[in-house]
Structures are given as C-alpha cells and as structure tokens.
C-alpha positions in Angstrom: -43.1 -26.7 65.1 -39.3 -26.3 65.8 -39.0 -22.5 65.2 -42.2 -22.0 67.7 -41.1 -24.2 70.2 -39.2 -21.5 72.9 -42.1 -19.5 73.0 -45.0 -22.5 72.8 -44.0 -22.8 76.8 -44.8 -19.5 77.5 -48.2 -19.8 75.8 -49.1 -22.3 77.5 -48.7 -20.8 80.4 -50.6 -17.8 79.7 -53.6 -19.8 78.2 -53.7 -23.0 79.7 -57.3 -24.1 78.4 -56.6 -22.8 74.7 -56.2 -26.4 72.8 -53.6 -26.6 70.0 -54.3 -28.3 67.0 -52.0 -26.4 64.9 -48.4 -23.9 65.1 -47.4 -21.5 62.4 -44.2 -19.6 62.8 -43.8 -16.3 60.3 -40.2 -15.9 60.4 -40.3 -13.1 57.4 -40.6 -10.2 60.2 -37.3 -8.5 60.9 -38.5 -7.3 64.5 -41.1 -9.9 66.2 -41.3 -13.4 66.1 -44.7 -14.6 64.8 -46.3 -17.4 66.1 -49.6 -18.5 64.9 -52.0 -21.1 66.6 -54.5 -22.9 65.1 -54.7 -20.5 62.0 -56.9 -18.1 64.4 -54.1 -16.6 67.5 -51.4 -14.4 66.2 -48.9 -14.1 68.6 -45.9 -11.5 68.7 -42.7 -11.7 70.6 -40.3 -8.9 70.4 -37.1 -9.9 69.5 -35.1 -7.1 71.1 -35.5 -5.0 73.8 -36.4 -1.9 71.7 -38.7 -4.4 69.6 -40.5 -4.5 73.1 -40.6 -1.5 74.0 -42.3 -0.5 70.2 -44.5 -3.8 70.8 -45.9 -1.7 73.7 -46.7 1.6 72.2 -48.2 -0.6 69.7 -51.3 -1.7 71.5 -51.8 1.7 72.6 -51.7 3.2 68.9 -54.0 0.3 67.8 -56.8 1.3 70.3 -56.8 4.6 69.0 -56.8 4.1 65.5 -59.6 1.4 65.5 -61.9 4.3 66.5 -61.0 6.6 63.2 -60.3 4.3 60.6 -63.6 2.1 58.8 -61.0 -0.2 57.7 -60.2 -3.4 59.8 -57.1 -3.6 62.1 -55.9 -5.9 64.8 -57.8 -5.8 68.0 -55.4 -6.5 70.8 -57.0 -9.5 72.9 -54.3 -9.9 75.5 -50.7 -7.7 76.0 -47.7 -9.2 78.2 -44.7 -7.3 78.4 -43.0 -10.2 76.1 -45.9 -10.3 73.7 -49.0 -9.8 72.5 -52.1 -11.4 70.5 -55.1 -10.9 68.4 -57.2 -12.8 66.1 -55.7 -13.2 62.5 -57.2 -11.0 60.2 -58.5 -12.9 56.8 -56.8 -12.2 53.8 -54.0 -12.1 51.6 -51.1 -9.7 50.6 -52.1 -6.6 48.2 -49.9 -6.6 45.5 -49.4 -4.4 42.1 -50.4 -7.5 40.0 -53.9 -8.7 41.9 -55.0 -4.6 41.6 -53.9 -4.6 37.8 -55.8 -7.7 36.9 -58.7 -6.0 37.5 -60.9 -4.0 35.6 -60.7 0.5 36.0 -63.8 0.2 38.7 -62.0 -3.4 40.2 -59.0 -1.7 40.9 -61.2 1.8 42.5 -63.1 -0.6 44.9 -59.0 -1.5 45.8 -57.4 1.6 45.5 -59.9 4.0 47.3 -60.3 2.0 50.5 -56.6 1.7 50.7 -56.5 5.8 50.2 -59.1 6.4 53.1 -57.7 4.3 55.2 -54.7 6.3 54.8 -57.0 10.2 54.6 -58.9 8.8 58.3 -55.1 7.7 59.7 -53.2 10.9 58.6 -56.5 13.3 60.2 -56.7 11.8 63.9 -57.1 14.8 65.7 -53.9 16.0 67.3 -55.2 16.7 70.7 -55.9 12.5 70.9 -52.1 11.7 69.5 -50.9 14.5 72.4 -52.9 13.0 75.4 -51.7 9.5 75.0 -48.1 10.7 73.6 -48.1 9.1 70.6 -44.0 8.3 70.3 -42.4 9.2 67.3 -42.1 6.8 64.2 -39.2 4.9 63.3 -39.6 6.0 60.2 -38.9 9.3 60.7 -36.3 11.2 59.0 -35.3 14.9 59.2 -33.1 17.1 56.5 -30.2 15.7 58.4 -30.9 12.3 58.7 -31.3 12.6 54.7 -28.0 14.2 54.8 -26.1 11.4 57.3 -27.9 8.4 55.0 -26.3 10.2 51.9 -23.1 10.5 53.6 -23.3 7.0 54.7 -24.5 5.7 51.4 -21.4 7.2 49.8 -19.0 5.8 52.2 -20.0 2.0 52.2 -22.2 1.6 49.0 -20.4 3.6 46.8 -17.9 1.4 46.0 -19.8 -1.3 45.4 -21.8 0.1 42.8 -21.4 0.7 38.9 -20.6 4.4 37.9 -24.2 4.7 36.8 -25.7 4.0 39.5 -23.9 6.1 41.7 -24.8 8.9 39.5 -28.5 8.2 40.0 -28.3 8.5 43.8 -26.5 11.5 43.7 -28.5 13.3 41.2 -31.8 11.7 43.5 -30.4 13.1 46.8 -29.3 16.5 45.1 -33.0 18.4 46.0 -32.3 17.8 49.4 -28.5 18.2 49.8 -29.0 21.7 48.0 -31.6 22.4 50.0 -33.8 22.9 47.0 -36.9 20.1 48.2 -38.4 21.4 51.5 -38.5 18.2 54.0 -40.4 20.0 56.2 -44.8 18.8 57.1 -47.0 18.7 59.6 -46.8 15.8 61.8 -49.6 13.3 61.4 -49.9 9.6 63.0 -48.6 7.1 60.0 -48.3 3.4 59.6 -44.5 3.9 58.9 -44.0 0.4 56.9 -47.2 -0.1 54.7 -45.7 -3.1 52.6 -48.1 -5.3 50.4 -47.6 -8.0 53.2 -49.5 -5.4 55.6 -52.4 -4.5 53.3 -54.5 -7.1 53.4 -57.4 -8.2 50.7 -59.7 -10.8 49.8 -58.8 -12.4 46.5 -61.9 -13.4 45.3 -64.3 -11.2 46.9 -61.8 -8.5 45.1 -62.2 -6.2 48.6 -59.8 -5.2 51.3 -60.0 -7.3 54.6 -57.3 -5.2 56.7 -54.0 -3.4 57.4 -52.2 -5.3 60.1 -48.5 -4.8 61.8 -48.5 -0.9 63.2 -44.9 -1.5 64.9 -43.4 1.0 62.7 -46.6 3.5 63.4 -46.4 6.8 65.3 -45.9 10.7 64.5 -44.2 11.4 61.1 -44.6 12.4 57.7 -47.2 11.2 55.8 -45.2 10.8 52.7 -43.6 8.0 54.4 -46.8 6.1 53.6 -47.4 7.5 50.2 -44.0 6.5 49.8 -44.1 2.4 50.2 -47.6 2.6 48.5 -45.2 4.3 45.5 -42.5 1.8 45.5 -44.8 -1.5 46.0 -47.9 -0.8 43.9 -46.9 1.9 41.8 -46.8 6.0 41.4 -49.7 5.5 38.7 -51.9 4.1 41.2 -51.1 6.2 43.9 -52.4 9.4 41.6 -55.0 7.5 41.4 -55.7 7.0 45.1 -55.5 11.1 45.2 -58.6 11.1 43.6 -59.9 10.0 46.9 -57.5 11.6 49.2 -56.2 14.7 47.5 -53.7 15.1 50.3 -51.5 12.9 48.4 -50.6 15.5 46.4 -49.0 18.1 48.9 -46.8 15.2 49.7 -45.6 13.8 46.1 -42.0 15.0 46.0 -41.3 13.9 49.6 -43.0 10.6 49.1 -40.7 10.4 45.5 -37.5 11.2 47.6 -38.6 8.5 50.5 -39.1 5.8 47.6 -35.8 6.2 45.7 -34.2 5.7 49.0 -35.9 2.8 50.8 -33.2 0.0 48.8 -30.5 2.1 50.2 -31.2 1.9 53.3 -32.0 -2.0 53.1 -28.9 -2.4 51.4 -27.1 0.0 54.2 -28.4 -2.4 56.6 -27.5 -5.7 54.6 -24.0 -4.6 54.2 -23.8 -3.5 57.5 -25.2 -6.4 59.6 -24.1 -8.7 56.6 -27.2 -10.7 56.4 -28.6 -11.0 52.8 -32.5 -10.9 53.6 -32.0 -7.0 53.7 -31.3 -7.4 49.8 -33.3 -9.6 48.8 -36.6 -9.2 50.7 -37.8 -6.3 48.8 -36.9 -7.3 45.3 -39.6 -6.4 42.7 -40.8 -3.3 43.7 -43.0 -1.3 41.5 -40.1 1.3 39.8 -42.3 4.1 38.0 -41.6 7.0 40.3 -41.3 9.9 38.3 -38.4 12.1 39.5 -38.8 14.3 41.8 -40.2 18.0 41.1 -42.3 16.1 38.3 -45.8 17.5 38.2 -49.0 15.0 37.5 -50.5 18.4 35.3 
C-alpha cells in the first residue's frame, strides 16, 4: 500500500465510484509504476517524460494490434496524460521449464500460438502502420548502433571482464564489425520486449492466455522478438516455432546476434547507473543459441 500511495489519490479522483478492496504494486518494471486494484484493474504510471510519450503510443498500437492478432492483448479502458488502465489479463509468466515439462504435443500447444502471434504482428500491413505514424521501437538498432555498443563495451566493460569473456565478446561482434553479416531488414511492427513476464499462460489448462506490455513496441526488426524468445526460451524451441512461422529462418542470424548482446546491454546500463537490478533482473537465460552463421540444416 505504501508503494502505491502516491498514485492512489489520482486513481480515486478519476474513478470516484470504484470501491478499492485491495491494492498491489509491481515494482519489477523499469519504466512504469504498476498499481493493481482489486486484482482486476491495472494502472500504469510512467516514471519519466519519455515513458509518458511511450505510454500514449502504446495505447494506439494496442488498438491496431488487437484487430490483427488472435492471442489476447490488453484493452485500454481509459488513458490520461499520466496513466493508462486496462483489465488484468489472467495467467502466469511463461517459462522455458513450463514448456519443456510438457509432451511434444503439449509443447507445440504453447509454441504454435506464440509463433502465430508473432507472424500476425509482423504482418500488419505497412499502409495501416504508416497511417497511424507508428514510431520506431526503442529496441531498434542500426549497424552504427551495434558498432557504438561494442565500443562502449570495450571501453566500460572490458576492464571488468576476464580475458576469455573479452575474447568471446570480440568473436560475437566480428560479423557486424567486419560487415560480414547484413543487419538490413524489412521494418515491421515488433513487440520489442518479449520476455517471459510479458507472455502469459494458464498453467493448469496449458495454454497461452495473452501478451502484455507493448511499451517498447514500434517499427523495427522482427529479429528482436525472435532474439527475446531465443534468450529466454532457447533456440531449440525457437526452431520448433519456425514450423509455424517460416519467416524466423530468414532472421535467424540477426536474432542470434541480438540475443548475444542482451546481457551486455543490461550490464552497461547497470554500470552506468550503478543500479544492480540491471545486472540481476534476467539471470538464467536459456543460453542454447548457436553461433552466428550456423545453419539449421
């Protein structure tokens, strides 16, 4: 209750007829404060002016996405300058363990709808995206961005690494630094932050129940969504998803490269901000990605 109190007055002012029987806070987000009222209503308050702008764009993106995907996404019930609210989608975060604990057919029952969701999301017509002036995703990266990331890692993180880790990072970046791996792509609408905490499932019924938090969504490289799946769930399961979304193969090396930079991006943010949460919040990735350039046969 104490963590939510700065926002409760605002909620009560906007919803004077809403009886409040319970208040929960989710402090895990890095961009928004999340307050859950009565286990039913999710209020998201941006922590910065940039987050406020992203929240406004997210509401428009969700309206568009909902018309094109079959998996449930949040329906914004109300948006103000300083918050938006939607009903809580049921489910718990999808984990690699939950998938691997199933039979092959049970695994496909979870992987197929996720693959179909991404296929539908990435296929939203360019004309509709242009009409709504969908912004570029915060997750979008150009070759110059990757070169800049490597230079920052070399400057700020290499002094903290053992020699074999520095060598591995150098080898990982070589295909981009030497311009051997094209990073060009056809822009599409991407989620941009498809971690397990944003993919919900019903543990008993063993089915997906929805995808949440489109705060990083925007125009970008579909490989970023595949990279998140690869990092958190594993390349072996992403390969299974390619049976339901063949376009994954075309972006495979870009996804591998992306996945291999995630921990470096988080570490750099943690070192710069002196915030250990960046270094610890994603401990335990799947780590079964093959090297860039390795085929699937």
